[in-house]
C-alpha positions as CSV (number, residue, x, y, z in Angstrom):
1,M,-123.4,-88.8,93.9
2,P,-123.3,-85.1,94.7
3,L,-126.2,-82.8,94.7
4,H,-126.2,-80.0,92.2
5,F,-127.0,-76.7,94.1
6,E,-127.7,-73.3,92.7
7,L,-128.3,-70.1,94.6
8,V,-129.8,-67.3,92.5
9,T,-130.9,-63.7,93.4
10,P,-132.6,-61.2,91.1
11,E,-129.2,-59.7,90.4
12,K,-127.1,-62.8,89.6
13,L,-126.3,-66.5,90.0
14,L,-124.3,-66.6,93.2
15,R,-123.5,-70.4,93.4
16,S,-123.6,-73.3,91.1
17,E,-121.8,-76.3,92.6
18,E,-121.8,-79.9,93.5
19,V,-122.4,-80.4,97.3
20,H,-123.3,-83.2,99.7
21,M,-126.4,-81.6,101.4
22,V,-128.2,-78.3,101.8
23,T,-130.5,-77.4,104.7
24,V,-133.1,-74.8,103.7
25,P,-135.2,-72.6,106.0
26,G,-138.6,-73.4,104.6
27,T,-141.7,-71.5,105.8
28,E,-143.1,-74.8,107.2
29,G,-139.8,-75.7,108.8
30,D,-136.2,-76.4,107.9
31,F,-135.6,-79.3,105.4
32,A,-132.5,-81.0,104.2
33,V,-131.9,-82.0,100.5
34,L,-129.6,-84.7,99.4
35,E,-129.0,-86.2,95.9
36,G,-132.1,-88.2,94.8
37,H,-134.6,-86.1,96.9
38,A,-138.2,-86.3,95.6
39,P,-139.3,-83.3,93.6
40,F,-140.5,-80.6,96.0
41,M,-141.2,-76.8,96.1
42,S,-141.3,-74.6,99.1
43,T,-141.4,-70.9,100.0
44,I,-138.5,-69.9,102.2
45,R,-138.3,-67.7,105.3
46,D,-135.5,-65.4,106.3
47,G,-132.7,-67.5,107.8
48,Q,-129.6,-69.4,106.8
49,L,-128.9,-72.0,104.2
50,L,-126.5,-74.6,105.5
51,V,-124.3,-75.9,102.7
52,Q,-122.4,-79.1,103.5
53,R,-119.8,-79.7,100.7
54,T,-118.8,-83.2,101.9
55,A,-120.3,-85.9,104.1
56,G,-119.1,-85.1,107.6
57,G,-117.9,-81.6,106.5
58,A,-118.7,-78.5,108.5
59,P,-121.8,-76.7,107.1
60,E,-121.2,-73.2,105.5
61,P,-124.0,-70.8,106.5
62,I,-125.4,-68.4,103.9
63,A,-127.9,-65.7,105.1
64,I,-130.9,-65.4,102.8
65,R,-134.1,-63.5,102.8
66,G,-137.4,-64.6,101.1
67,G,-137.9,-66.5,97.9
68,F,-138.5,-70.2,97.2
69,A,-136.7,-73.5,96.8
70,E,-137.2,-76.1,94.1
71,V,-135.9,-79.6,94.2
72,S,-136.0,-81.4,90.8
73,D,-134.2,-84.2,89.1
74,K,-131.6,-81.6,88.2
75,G,-130.9,-80.8,91.9
76,L,-131.8,-77.9,94.2
77,T,-132.3,-74.3,93.1
78,V,-132.9,-71.6,95.7
79,L,-134.3,-68.4,94.3
80,A,-133.7,-65.8,97.1
81,E,-134.8,-62.2,97.2
82,H,-131.5,-61.4,98.9
83,A,-128.4,-63.5,99.9
84,D,-125.2,-62.4,101.8
């Protein structure tokens, strides 16, 4: 099953899609999220989200600054202060 991923900035919803895995630059270190991950919240540091659309697919980097990530039974939501 795919992971539902949303990337949100104060201005707008940038992404809402089904992906295989997302690697997030957490303040305590990078962490990867797959479908079925336990509920979790983390602040994020400036860095790159790595979005892997399919298993074995090349990750797509998205530069982000600040914010937090929430993993819930609905998927992963990244609320970033800024994203490119």
